[in-house]
KOLKEVO-821890 format. One line per 3 residues: number of its first residue (from 1); their letters; for each residue x, y, z of N, C-alpha, C. Coordinates in Angstrom, 2 decimals, decimal comma, always signed. Layout:
NUM	a	X Y Z X Y Z X Y Z; ... $
This chain:
1	snv	-25,81 -45,89 -14,69 -24,96 -44,72 -14,40 -23,95 -44,48 -15,52; -23,78 -45,48 -16,41 -22,89 -45,29 -17,55 -23,37 -44,17 -18,46; -24,69 -44,10 -18,60 -25,29 -43,04 -19,41 -24,95 -41,68 -18,80 $
4	lie	-25,08 -41,60 -17,49 -24,77 -40,35 -16,78 -23,33 -39,93 -17,03; -22,43 -40,90 -16,94 -21,01 -40,61 -17,15 -20,76 -40,09 -18,56; -21,37 -40,76 -19,54 -21,20 -40,33 -20,93 -21,76 -38,93 -21,16 $
7	qtr	-22,93 -38,67 -20,57 -23,54 -37,34 -20,71 -22,65 -36,28 -20,08; -22,12 -36,60 -18,92 -21,24 -35,66 -18,22 -19,99 -35,40 -19,04; -19,43 -36,48 -19,59 -18,22 -36,35 -20,40 -18,48 -35,42 -21,60 $
10	krv	-19,61 -35,64 -22,26 -19,98 -34,81 -23,41 -20,13 -33,35 -23,00; -20,81 -33,15 -21,89 -21,08 -31,79 -21,40 -19,76 -31,08 -21,03; -18,89 -31,81 -20,35 -17,60 -31,24 -19,96 -16,76 -30,91 -21,19 $
13	dql	-16,75 -31,83 -22,17 -16,02 -31,58 -23,42 -16,50 -30,30 -24,09; -17,82 -30,13 -24,10 -18,41 -28,93 -24,71 -17,99 -27,67 -23,95; -18,04 -27,76 -22,63 -17,65 -26,62 -21,80 -16,17 -26,27 -22,01 $
16	vad	-15,34 -27,31 -22,11 -13,91 -27,09 -22,33 -13,70 -26,38 -23,67; -14,41 -26,83 -24,71 -14,29 -26,20 -26,02 -14,73 -24,74 -25,97; -15,86 -24,49 -25,30 -16,35 -23,12 -25,16 -15,34 -22,26 -24,39 $
19	gmk	-14,86 -22,81 -23,27 -13,94 -22,07 -22,42 -12,66 -21,72 -23,15; -12,17 -22,64 -23,98 -10,95 -22,41 -24,74 -11,17 -21,28 -25,75; -12,36 -21,28 -26,36 -12,69 -20,24 -27,32 -12,70 -18,87 -26,62 $
22	yaq	-13,29 -18,82 -25,43 -13,29 -17,58 -24,65 -11,86 -17,17 -24,29; -11,06 -18,17 -23,87 -9,68 -17,91 -23,46 -8,89 -17,27 -24,59; -9,08 -17,79 -25,81 -8,28 -17,35 -26,94 -8,79 -16,06 -27,58 $
25	tgq	-9,91 -15,55 -27,06 -10,43 -14,28 -27,58 -10,52 -13,23 -26,48; -9,90 -13,52 -25,34 -9,83 -12,53 -24,27 -11,13 -12,27 -23,53; -12,11 -13,17 -23,67 -13,38 -13,01 -22,94 -13,23 -13,65 -21,57 $
28	iss	-12,53 -12,94 -20,70 -12,04 -13,53 -19,47 -13,14 -13,89 -18,48; -14,18 -13,06 -18,37 -15,23 -13,39 -17,40 -16,05 -14,59 -17,87; -16,26 -14,70 -19,18 -16,93 -15,90 -19,71 -16,10 -17,14 -19,47 $
31	mer	-14,78 -17,01 -19,65 -13,89 -18,14 -19,40 -13,97 -18,55 -17,94; -13,91 -17,58 -17,03 -13,94 -17,91 -15,60 -15,26 -18,55 -15,20; -16,35 -18,09 -15,81 -17,66 -18,69 -15,54 -17,68 -20,14 -16,02 $
34	tvt	-17,10 -20,38 -17,19 -17,03 -21,74 -17,74 -16,22 -22,65 -16,83; -15,10 -22,15 -16,33 -14,26 -22,92 -15,40 -15,08 -23,33 -14,18; -15,83 -22,38 -13,63 -16,68 -22,68 -12,47 -17,69 -23,78 -12,80 $
37	niq	-18,30 -23,69 -13,98 -19,27 -24,71 -14,39 -18,63 -26,09 -14,51; -17,44 -26,14 -15,08 -16,74 -27,42 -15,20 -16,46 -27,98 -13,81; -16,00 -27,12 -12,91 -15,68 -27,57 -11,55 -16,91 -28,14 -10,85 $
40	ifi	-18,07 -27,53 -11,09 -19,32 -28,04 -10,50 -19,62 -29,44 -11,06; -19,49 -29,59 -12,38 -19,76 -30,88 -13,02 -18,89 -32,00 -12,47; -17,59 -31,71 -12,29 -16,67 -32,80 -11,91 -16,62 -33,02 -10,41 $
43	knp	-17,45 -32,32 -9,64 -17,52 -32,58 -8,19 -18,14 -33,94 -7,89; -18,88 -34,48 -8,84 -19,57 -35,75 -8,65 -18,56 -36,87 -8,39; -18,57 -37,46 -7,18 -17,58 -38,48 -6,81 -17,75 -39,79 -7,59 $
46	klp	-18,88 -39,96 -8,26 -19,10 -41,19 -9,04 -18,40 -41,17 -10,39; -17,89 -40,03 -10,77 -17,24 -39,93 -12,07 -15,90 -40,65 -12,07; -15,54 -41,22 -13,23 -14,23 -41,88 -13,31 -13,10 -40,86 -13,13 $
49	rdl	-12,04 -41,34 -12,49 -10,88 -40,50 -12,17 -10,31 -39,83 -13,43; -10,27 -40,55 -14,53 -9,63 -40,00 -15,74 -10,41 -38,80 -16,29; -11,73 -38,86 -16,18 -12,56 -37,74 -16,64 -12,27 -36,49 -15,80 $
52	ind	-12,19 -36,70 -14,49 -11,91 -35,59 -13,58 -10,53 -35,00 -13,84; -9,53 -35,89 -13,99 -8,16 -35,43 -14,26 -8,07 -34,65 -15,57; -8,70 -35,19 -16,62 -8,68 -34,51 -17,92 -9,29 -33,11 -17,81 $
55	aqr	-10,41 -33,04 -17,10 -11,11 -31,77 -16,95 -10,25 -30,77 -16,17; -9,58 -31,25 -15,13 -8,73 -30,35 -14,33 -7,54 -29,85 -15,15; -6,98 -30,75 -15,96 -5,88 -30,33 -16,84 -6,36 -29,29 -17,84 $
58	aiv	-7,55 -29,52 -18,38 -8,12 -28,59 -19,36 -8,34 -27,21 -18,74; -8,78 -27,20 -17,49 -9,02 -25,94 -16,79 -7,73 -25,13 -16,68; -6,67 -25,79 -16,25 -5,38 -25,10 -16,08 -4,88 -24,55 -17,42 $
61	nme	-5,00 -25,38 -18,45 -4,58 -25,00 -19,79 -5,35 -23,77 -20,28; -6,66 -23,83 -20,06 -7,57 -22,76 -20,46 -7,23 -21,46 -19,74; -7,00 -21,57 -18,43 -6,68 -20,37 -17,64 -5,35 -19,77 -18,09 $
64	keg	-4,37 -20,64 -18,32 -3,07 -20,15 -18,77 -3,21 -19,38 -20,08; -3,84 -20,00 -21,07 -4,06 -19,34 -22,37 -4,82 -18,03 -22,20; -5,91 -18,12 -21,44 -6,81 -16,98 -21,28 -6,14 -15,79 -20,61 $
67	yif	-5,45 -16,06 -19,51 -4,83 -14,97 -18,77 -3,68 -14,35 -19,55; -2,91 -15,18 -20,26 -1,82 -14,65 -21,07 -2,37 -13,75 -22,18; -3,40 -14,23 -22,86 -4,02 -13,44 -23,94 -4,56 -12,12 -23,38 $
70	yid	-5,25 -12,22 -22,25 -5,90 -11,06 -21,65 -4,87 -10,01 -21,22; -3,79 -10,47 -20,59 -2,74 -9,56 -20,13 -2,06 -8,88 -21,32; -1,80 -9,65 -22,38 -1,22 -9,06 -23,59 -2,11 -7,94 -24,13 $
73	dll	-3,40 -8,24 -24,17 -4,38 -7,28 -24,66 -4,41 -6,03 -23,78; -4,39 -6,23 -22,47 -4,39 -5,10 -21,53 -3,16 -4,22 -21,75; -2,01 -4,86 -21,98 -0,77 -4,10 -22,15 -0,80 -3,24 -23,41 $
76	vka	-1,40 -3,77 -24,47 -1,55 -2,99 -25,70 -2,43 -1,77 -25,43; -3,54 -2,00 -24,72 -4,45 -0,89 -24,39 -3,78 +0,14 -23,47; -2,98 -0,34 -22,53 -2,28 +0,57 -21,62 -1,27 +1,42 -22,38 $
79	rda	-0,59 +0,79 -23,34 +0,40 +1,52 -24,13 -0,29 +2,61 -24,97; -1,42 +2,26 -25,57 -2,18 +3,25 -26,34 -2,62 +4,41 -25,46; -3,11 +4,07 -24,27 -3,56 +5,11 -23,33 -2,39 +6,03 -22,96 $
82	aqd	-1,23 +5,44 -22,71 -0,05 +6,22 -22,34 +0,35 +7,15 -23,48; +0,33 +6,64 -24,70 +0,73 +7,45 -25,85 -0,24 +8,61 -26,08; -1,51 +8,40 -25,72 -2,52 +9,45 -25,87 -2,65 +10,32 -24,63 $
85	qrl	-1,74 +10,14 -23,69 -1,77 +10,91 -22,43 -3,04 +10,66 -21,61; -3,67 +9,51 -21,79 -4,84 +9,18 -20,96 -4,29 +8,45 -19,73; -3,74 +9,22 -18,81 -2,96 +8,63 -17,74 -3,80 +7,89 -16,71 $
88	kqk	-5,01 +8,41 -16,42 -5,90 +7,73 -15,47 -6,26 +6,35 -16,00; -6,56 +6,31 -17,28 -6,94 +5,05 -17,91 -5,75 +4,09 -17,92; -4,58 +4,63 -18,26 -3,36 +3,82 -18,26 -3,17 +3,18 -16,88 $
91	hai	-3,32 +4,00 -15,85 -3,13 +3,53 -14,48 -4,12 +2,41 -14,14; -5,37 +2,61 -14,50 -6,42 +1,62 -14,22 -6,11 +0,29 -14,92; -5,66 +0,38 -16,17 -5,37 -0,84 -16,94 -4,17 -1,57 -16,33 $
94	llm	-3,15 -0,82 -15,93 -1,97 -1,45 -15,33 -2,31 -2,12 -14,00; -3,28 -1,56 -13,27 -3,72 -2,22 -12,03 -4,35 -3,58 -12,35; -5,07 -3,66 -13,48 -5,66 -4,93 -13,88 -4,58 -5,94 -14,26 $
97	vke	-3,54 -5,45 -14,93 -2,42 -6,33 -15,27 -1,84 -6,93 -13,99; -1,66 -6,08 -12,99 -1,10 -6,50 -11,71 -1,99 -7,56 -11,05; -3,30 -7,39 -11,21 -4,26 -8,31 -10,61 -4,26 -9,67 -11,33 $
100	ylp	-4,10 -9,66 -12,65 -4,21 -10,90 -13,41 -2,90 -11,65 -13,58; -1,77 -10,98 -13,43 -0,48 -11,67 -13,61 -0,32 -12,86 -12,67; -0,65 -12,72 -11,36 -0,52 -13,90 -10,47 -1,42 -15,06 -10,90 $
103	kam	-2,58 -14,75 -11,47 -3,48 -15,81 -11,94 -2,84 -16,56 -13,11; -2,20 -15,81 -14,00 -1,51 -16,42 -15,13 -0,37 -17,31 -14,63; +0,38 -16,81 -13,65 +1,51 -17,57 -13,13 +1,03 -18,84 -12,44 $
106	kag	-0,05 -18,74 -11,69 -0,60 -19,89 -10,99 -1,06 -20,96 -11,99; -1,52 -20,51 -13,15 -1,98 -21,44 -14,18 -0,83 -21,97 -15,03; +0,40 -21,53 -14,73 +1,55 -22,12 -15,41 +2,25 -21,26 -16,44 $
109	asd	+1,95 -19,96 -16,48 +2,69 -19,09 -17,39 +4,17 -19,08 -16,97; +5,05 -18,89 -17,94 +6,49 -19,01 -17,66 +7,04 -17,75 -16,98; +8,21 -17,91 -16,36 +8,91 -16,76 -15,78 +9,27 -15,77 -16,88 $
112	efr	+9,55 -16,30 -18,05 +9,88 -15,44 -19,19 +8,70 -14,52 -19,50; +7,50 -15,08 -19,41 +6,29 -14,27 -19,63 +6,21 -13,16 -18,58; +6,42 -13,54 -17,32 +6,35 -12,55 -16,23 +7,37 -11,43 -16,45 $
115	hsv	+8,60 -11,80 -16,82 +9,63 -10,78 -17,05 +9,24 -9,87 -18,21; +8,70 -10,46 -19,26 +8,28 -9,69 -20,42 +7,18 -8,71 -20,02; +6,24 -9,15 -19,20 +5,16 -8,26 -18,73 +5,76 -7,12 -17,91 $
118	err	+6,68 -7,45 -17,02 +7,30 -6,42 -16,18 +8,05 -5,39 -17,01; +8,77 -5,86 -18,04 +9,49 -4,94 -18,93 +8,51 -4,03 -19,67; +7,43 -4,63 -20,15 +6,44 -3,84 -20,90 +5,79 -2,79 -20,00 $
121	vel	+5,51 -3,16 -18,76 +4,92 -2,20 -17,82 +5,88 -1,03 -17,58; +7,16 -1,34 -17,40 +8,17 -0,28 -17,22 +8,18 +0,66 -18,42; +8,15 +0,07 -19,60 +8,18 +0,83 -20,84 +6,95 +1,73 -20,93 $
124	inl	+5,79 +1,18 -20,60 +4,54 +1,94 -20,65 +4,59 +3,09 -19,66; +5,20 +2,85 -18,51 +5,29 +3,92 -17,51 +6,19 +5,06 -17,97; +7,11 +4,77 -18,89 +7,97 +5,83 -19,43 +7,34 +6,53 -20,63 $
127	tgn	+6,33 +5,90 -21,21 +5,70 +6,43 -22,42 +4,78 +7,59 -22,08; +4,91 +8,69 -22,84 +4,03 +9,83 -22,63 +4,17 +10,43 -21,26; +5,36 +10,27 -20,69 +5,60 +10,78 -19,34 +5,65 +12,31 -19,37 $
130	pta	+4,69 +12,98 -18,71 +4,61 +14,44 -18,81 +5,77 +15,17 -18,12; +6,58 +14,47 -17,34 +7,70 +15,13 -16,66 +8,92 +15,25 -17,56; +8,87 +14,63 -18,74 +10,00 +14,73 -19,65 +10,15 +16,17 -20,12 $
133	pes	+11,39 +16,63 -20,32 +11,59 +18,01 -20,77 +10,93 +18,25 -22,13; +10,47 +19,47 -22,35 +9,71 +19,78 -23,56 +10,62 +20,12 -24,74; +11,92 +19,97 -24,58 +12,84 +20,44 -25,61 +12,97 +19,47 -26,78 $
136	gsr	+11,97 +18,67 -27,00 +12,01 +17,75 -28,13 +12,77 +16,48 -27,82; +13,19 +16,29 -26,57 +13,94 +15,08 -26,24 +13,03 +14,03 -25,61; +11,73 +14,21 -25,80 +10,78 +13,32 -25,15 +10,92 +11,87 -25,58 $
139	akp	+11,26 +11,67 -26,85 +11,28 +10,30 -27,36 +12,55 +9,56 -26,97; +13,56 +10,31 -26,52 +14,85 +9,67 -26,30 +14,84 +8,50 -25,32; +14,19 +8,63 -24,14 +14,21 +7,48 -23,24 +13,62 +6,23 -23,91 $
142	mdk	+12,56 +6,45 -24,72 +11,95 +5,32 -25,42 +12,94 +4,70 -26,40; +13,58 +5,56 -27,20 +14,52 +5,05 -28,19 +15,63 +4,26 -27,52; +16,12 +4,82 -26,41 +17,19 +4,16 -25,69 +16,71 +2,79 -25,20 $
145	lrs	+15,51 +2,77 -24,63 +14,97 +1,52 -24,11 +14,74 +0,52 -25,24; +14,23 +1,04 -26,36 +13,96 +0,15 -27,50 +15,21 -0,61 -27,90; +16,34 +0,11 -27,92 +17,56 -0,55 -28,35 +18,03 -1,58 -27,32 $
148	llp	+17,58 -1,42 -26,08 +17,99 -2,37 -25,04 +17,12 -3,61 -25,02; +15,92 -3,50 -25,61 +14,97 -4,61 -25,49 +15,25 -5,70 -26,51; +15,25 -6,95 -26,05 +15,42 -8,06 -26,99 +14,12 -8,30 -27,74 $
151	nra	+14,25 -8,62 -29,01 +13,13 -9,10 -29,82 +11,81 -8,40 -29,51; +11,70 -7,16 -29,92 +10,49 -6,39 -29,62 +9,24 -7,02 -30,20; +9,38 -7,63 -31,35 +8,20 -8,24 -31,97 +7,59 -9,26 -31,03 $
154	klf	+8,46 -10,05 -30,41 +7,97 -11,08 -29,49 +7,30 -10,42 -28,28; +7,94 -9,37 -27,77 +7,41 -8,70 -26,58 +6,04 -8,11 -26,82; +5,88 -7,48 -27,97 +4,63 -6,76 -28,19 +3,62 -7,60 -28,97 $
157	ggd	+3,99 -8,83 -29,26 +3,07 -9,72 -29,94 +2,73 -9,24 -31,33; +3,63 -8,46 -31,94 +3,36 -7,99 -33,29 +4,61 -8,14 -34,11; +4,69 -7,39 -35,21 +5,88 -7,52 -36,04 +6,86 -6,38 -35,78 $
160	gse	+6,63 -5,66 -34,68 +7,54 -4,59 -34,32 +7,27 -3,31 -35,06; +6,18 -3,27 -35,86 +5,92 -2,07 -36,64 +4,76 -1,27 -36,08; +4,65 -1,28 -34,73 +3,53 -0,52 -34,18 +3,88 +0,96 -34,20 $
163	g	+2,85 +1,83 -34,28 +3,14 +3,24 -34,42 +2,37 +4,09 -33,46 $
């Protein structure tokens, strides 16, 4: 059975590596599928406790990375949609953010991350808002908000020079 354990360990290590790669590139459904596969592998009660624990830790880590990356990506897409007045699309993307944020939190994302997401969603909801007066003052709420926001580069995951 030692051979079995070694084979399982190798297989789980490979799955963890694959899953992490998916997590860090926003391939969320591939990541979730990989997590399921790892969970199936470690169901075997004959496996050593340390292998199971390591795998479970890896899963949480992977989910945290993956969901954070994915949510960041969704927020960028939602902002672009808002700026282009694609409001239906913006709405659909923000619903996905709402769906994935609890998953990120459950996997250990920080409260700071949650607050940053909430601020970005508010900002996106103000962007390209068609109810703003047409007298050329459309950008003002954004400008005002921009000055209120701490460290925009950190919030938007860029260098603050988005256009």
